[in-house]
N, C-alpha and C positions, 0 to 999 in steps of 0.2 A: 504493500500500500504506498502511495507517495504521500509523504508527509512534509512536502516542500512548503516553506514559510510563505504566506500569502500576504506579500508586501501591499499591495493594492487595497485590500481590505483593511490593513492596519492604517495606512494612510487616509483613508475614508473616516475612521475612528479617531484618530489623534489630530489630524490637520486643523479642525475647528478648535479645538483645545489650545493648540499652540497658538493659532492666530489670535486668541482672545487676550493673551498676554504679552504679545510682541511689542506693542507700543510702550507699555509700562515698563517692561525690561530695558528697551532703549533709553528711556527717559531716566531711569535710575540707575544706569549702569550695573542693572542685575546679572545674574547668571541663570541660564536655562535649566537650572537644577530639577525643577519639577518636570521638565520635558524628558530629561534623561532618566528620571526615575520611571516614567511611562514607556520611555523605548526599552528599558530594562525589563520591565514587566513584560512587554510583548516579545522579548527575546530578539531583538533588532541588533542588538550588538554581536551576537554569535550568527545572524542570517546568513553571512557569507561563508561560513565555515561548512564544508561538505557533510552531508547527512550521515555519511559512514564514520565521521568523527563526532557526532553528536550535534551538529548545528543545523541550520535552517536549509542549507543547499541552494540559496539563492544564487544567481548568477551575477556578474560584474554589471552588465547590462541593466539587470533589474535594480540593483543597488543604486545605480546613476539615476534611474528613473524615480526612485524613492526620494533621493536627495533633492531631486529637481522639484518634485511634488512638495516636500517638506518646506522648500524655500519660499514656495507662494505664500505659506502660512507665517513661518518665522525662520528668515534668512540665517540668524545667529545659530539657532538649532540645526539647520541643514549644514552649514559650514564646519561647526564642531563635530558633527557626526561624521562628515567626510573624512576628517583627521584620524578618527580611529578605524573607520573602514578601509582607509588605504592602507593602513600598516596590516590590517587582516588580509586584504587583498595580495599585498606583497608575499606574505606567508603562504597563501594559496598557490600563487604562481610558482613561488620556489619549490613548495611541496610537489606540485605536478611535474616539475622539472627534475626531480630528483635531489633537490638541494634542501637544506635545513629549513624547516617550516613548521613541520608537525607539532613540536612541543608548544609553540605559542598558539596554535589553533586548538589543541586539547584545553589549554587553560581557558581560553575564551569560551569555548563551548560548555566547560563545566560549571562555571560560575558566572557567565555574563561580565567577564573582566573587561574593563574599560581601559583602552590603551591611549596613551598622549604622546604625540610626536613633537620632537623639537628639530625636525629636519630642515624646515624651511630657513632657519638662521644657520645651521651647521655647514650646510652644503658640502663642499670637497675637503676643505682644510679643518672644519670643525673648530671647536675653542676649548678652553679649559686647560687642566693639566692633570696628569696621572702619575701617582707613585707606585712602584711596584713592593708589596710587601708579602709576607708569608701567606700563602693561600689565595693571594688575588691582588687586588689593587685599591688605593685611595684615590677619589676622584674630586676635585674642585671645579667646578664649572659654574657659568651662569647662562641659563637657557631660557631666552624669550619666546613668545608665540607658542606656549603649552597649552592650547585649545582643548578646553574640557578638563582642565586640571582640577577644579574645585571638586569635581566627582570622579576623578580618574583613579585608578588602582595602580597603574605600572607605566613609568615614563621609559619610552623607547628613544634611546639616545646615543650620543658618542662623546668622545673627548680625544684631545691630541696627547700623544704618549711617545716621547724620545727614547726609542729603544736602544739600549746599548748594543744589540747585535743587529738590528736592522734599520737603524736610523729614525727618522720622523715617520710616525705612524698615526693611524686613527684606529680606536678600538670602539666597536659597536655593542651596546649591551642594554639589558633592561635593568631599571631600578624601581622596586616597589616605591610608591610616594610616601609610604608611612616609615619609609628607613630613616635611621637616625642621622642628621645632617642634612635632610632635605626640608628647605623653607620656601614657602610661598610668598611672594612679593606683593601681591594684591596690587599690582601698578597698571591694570587693564582698564585705562581710560583713553578712549580713542573717538576718531571722527566717525566710523560707522563699525559694523559688525560688533556692537557694544557688548553683547550678552554672551559672546562665546567663552567666557572665562580664560582668555588666551593670556594669562598673566605669565610674569617670568617666575621660573623655578630656580632657586640656587642650590647648589651641591656644594657641601663644605666637608671634605673628607670623608665622603660616603664610600663605604666598603662595597666592592664589586668583587664576587669570588671568580677565580680563574675561570670555572666551569660556566659561568654565565655568559662571558664574552662570545658573541655570535659570530663575529667578523672582525678580522684585522685585515687592514689594508695600507699601502704607502700613503702618507700624507700628501695632498695635491695631486693633480692628474685625475683622470676619469676612470672610474672603476665600474665594471659591468653591472654590479649591483644596482648602481643609480639609473641604468637603463629599465631594470625591472621596476624600480619605485617609481620613475616618472611616468612610464607606461600605464601603471594602474591608478596613480594618484590623481593626475591632472584630470582624467575625465571626469572623477567623483567630486573633486575640488570645483571644477569649472561648471558642473551640473547645478551647484548651489548657486553660482553667479548668474547662470542663464535662467534660473527660476526667478532671482531678483529682476531681470531684465523683462521676463514675461509679466510678471505682476505689475511692474510700472508700465508696460505698455497697454495693460488692460485698464489701468486707471485713467491713462490718457485717452483711450477710445471712449470712455464713458464720458468723459467730460467734453470731448469734441462732438458727440453726437447731436448736440443742439446745433452745432453749426455746420452740419453735413454738406450743406449746399454752398458753402464759402471755398471758392477755388484755392485760397492759400491753406486753409485747413486740409483740403485734399491732398494738396502737394507734401505737406508736413506729415500726413498719416502715411503717405506712400513711402517718404523717407523713412519713418519709423519703421514699416514693416520691412524694408530692405535691411536696415542694420539689425533688426531682430534676427531676420531670417540668417544673415551671415554668421551671427553668434550660433545660433542653433545647429548650423550646418558644420561649423567647426567643432563643435561639441560632439556631434553625432559620429563625426570621422574620427576623432580621439577614441571613441567607444569603439568604433569598427577597428581601429589600429589595436587596441587591448585584447580584442577578439576573444572575450570571456577567457582569458589566463593563457590561451594558446598562442604564444609568439616566442619569437627568438630575441633576446635582450642585446640588441646590437646598438651602436653608437648612431647609425643610421635611423632607426626606429626611435631612438631617443630624441634626435634632431627633428623628426617629423612630428612627433608629440608636442614638443617644445614650439615649434612654429605655429601649430594650430592652437596652442594655449594663448599665444601672444595675440593671435586673430581674434579669438573668442573673447580675450580679457577686453581688447580694445573696442570691439563692437557692443559688448554688455555695457561698458561705460558710455559709449556713444548713445545707445539705446535709451538708457535712463535719462541722459541729458535732452535727448529729442523728445522723450515723453513729457519732461517739464515744459519744453516749448509747446508742443500740442496742448497740453492742459492750459496753459496761460496763467493768467494771475493766481487762479484758484490752486494751482499746484505749488504756490510759494507757502501756503498754510499748512502748517505741520499737521493739523488734523486730516488732511487728505491721505496722508502715508507716503506720498510720493518723495517728498524731501528725505526721509528715512531710507528709502530705497536708493535714491541717489548717492547718499553717503555709502551705504552698505556697497554699491556696484564698484565704487573706487577702490575697495580692497583687493579687488581681482588683479591689480597691476602688480601687487608685491609677492605674490607666490611665485617660487622658482619657475622659470627664470624671469626676472624683469626683462624689459623688451630689449633694451641695449644689449644686455649680456646674452640673451638668447640670439640675437643677431649675430654677435661675435661667435658664439657656439655653433651655429648653424653655418655661418660663412666659413669657418675653418673646417667644418665636415666636408662643405662643399668643394674645398680647394684640397682635400686629401691630406689635411693636417689633423694632428690630434686635437679633438674638440676644445681642450683647454690646454695651455703649455704646461710642459711637463718640467717640474723644479729642477734646476742644476743638479742638486744634490742626489736626487733620484736617478738622474741621467748618468751620474759618475759612478754611482753604485751598480747600475746595470752594466756599465762598461766593464 
């Protein structure tokens, strides 16, 4: 008997509840904690885990649609959820390809463990410092953009390590958020996406056992693990923002209805639909490239996904701005909800990679170069 989780039904149940509190959470710089409780109750956090491992068995494409739908009701909930789901997605992709991923999936399936990512700020070099001690390491680092951390269970992060044997490295590992030395900075006061709880998490001498280290890689330079992460993460993240753009466009259409015979309004609405369609197409193509976890994690694939992310982000922002133009003066009032969506939309530009860095990455790949310059020390060690 098929027991695949029904995300469409869950969306129908939860979206109205989430929408009711979205404005209040934005005004108060609150956190979507109650929404997280509801998602946990419906076992959404384990939805992507294969049924054979005790999860919901949802596909990557289905989760992208769920995130987009949630964004219509509460963008902050959708974005925070996408951060957890992209970590689960990477574990599923790795497990399917015969790489380590199963232990994390088992944990999520067993108790709806909520994962918190710091990858947006870490990128290739990571930050912080690691001291080797008996049985493992002591980690000191400052990790911003930890979305969902007020309700999170495990921080999935990394830090820089100067290995005596192998030179500059980055170690990747999970840290239980109740570990000694973990501090929440409560500093998430932002222009948009105010309720994601993306505060800074500070690690001060946190112990990480040797066995907990999931990946060791040279510091700097591109690692194949990022081709996996980018391919599964960006469609989920941008699904939240496309949902924002769609919600903004819907408000604009409703405000323009009384002016439907006005030629200027008609032109503006035509422009709005073109911008929104471009964002939607870019998102759809990222989902296609992710292919429900069936892909080869190549540099070329990472470049293709990053290019589409830039297109999508730019068009999401342009859609929200055009929606304000279409709505006219009424859109300037906060009570309409368009102003909040416009602020939320601008967050899209900051997810890896920002446009200019993406263009350098893609341009280097197109020229047959390494996607990022390889550090001189690493080149000398390789020689």
